[in-house]
C-alpha positions as CSV (number, residue, x, y, z in Angstrom):
1,M,0.0,0.0,0.0
2,N,1.2,3.5,-0.8
3,F,1.4,5.6,2.3
4,F,3.4,8.5,1.1
5,Q,2.8,9.4,-2.5
6,P,-0.5,11.2,-3.1
7,G,-2.3,11.0,-6.4
8,R,-5.3,12.6,-8.0
9,K,-8.3,10.7,-9.3
10,L,-10.1,11.8,-12.4
11,I,-13.6,12.9,-11.5
12,S,-15.0,13.9,-14.9
13,K,-14.1,14.8,-18.5
14,E,-15.9,17.4,-20.6
15,R,-15.4,18.0,-24.3
16,V,-15.2,21.7,-25.1
17,G,-14.8,22.0,-28.9
18,S,-11.6,20.1,-29.8
19,K,-10.3,20.1,-26.3
20,V,-11.1,17.8,-23.3
21,R,-11.4,19.4,-19.9
22,K,-10.5,17.1,-17.1
23,R,-11.5,17.6,-13.5
24,Y,-9.7,15.9,-10.6
25,D,-10.3,15.5,-6.9
26,R,-7.8,16.6,-4.3
27,A,-4.6,14.6,-4.1
28,Q,-4.7,11.7,-1.6
29,T,-2.6,8.7,-0.9
30,P,-4.2,5.3,-1.4
31,C,-4.1,4.9,2.4
32,Q,-6.0,8.1,2.9
33,R,-8.6,6.9,0.4
34,V,-9.0,3.6,2.3
35,L,-9.4,5.5,5.6
36,A,-12.1,7.7,4.1
37,S,-14.0,4.8,2.5
38,L,-17.3,3.7,4.0
39,L,-16.7,0.2,2.7
40,V,-13.8,-0.5,5.0
41,G,-14.5,-1.5,8.6
42,E,-13.2,0.4,11.6
43,K,-11.1,-2.5,12.7
44,D,-9.1,-2.5,9.4
45,K,-8.8,1.3,9.5
46,A,-7.4,1.1,13.0
47,K,-4.7,-1.4,11.8
48,L,-3.8,0.9,9.0
49,R,-3.5,3.9,11.3
50,E,-1.3,1.8,13.6
51,L,0.9,0.7,10.8
52,Y,1.2,4.2,9.4
53,Q,2.4,5.5,12.8
54,T,5.4,3.1,12.6
55,L,6.5,4.3,9.2
56,N,9.3,6.8,8.6
57,P,9.4,8.2,5.0
58,V,13.0,9.5,5.3
59,E,14.2,6.1,6.5
60,F,12.2,4.4,3.7
61,Q,13.8,6.6,1.1
62,C,17.3,5.9,2.4
63,W,16.6,2.1,2.1
64,V,15.3,2.6,-1.5
65,H,18.5,4.4,-2.5
66,V,20.6,1.7,-0.9
67,I,18.8,-1.0,-2.7
68,L,18.9,0.8,-6.0
69,R,22.6,1.5,-5.7
70,H,23.2,-2.2,-4.8
71,H,21.3,-3.3,-8.0
72,G,22.9,-0.6,-10.2
73,G,19.7,1.5,-10.6
74,A,20.8,4.7,-9.1
75,R,24.2,6.4,-9.3
């Protein structure tokens, strides 16, 4: 699950002449979308919140760079 990188979802498209006007909702991470959903139970939401509290985005980014460097992806 993506906890850190927000994305926007397309809400609607409207054709105006030869152009298409796209409307998006506000940017949210998939985790935020799950927490806002009425389809997900409170027990599962509590687990996600607990997991989120243990995450450190800076530490995660450092690990990604180490792994990429090890596999030759980042220089």
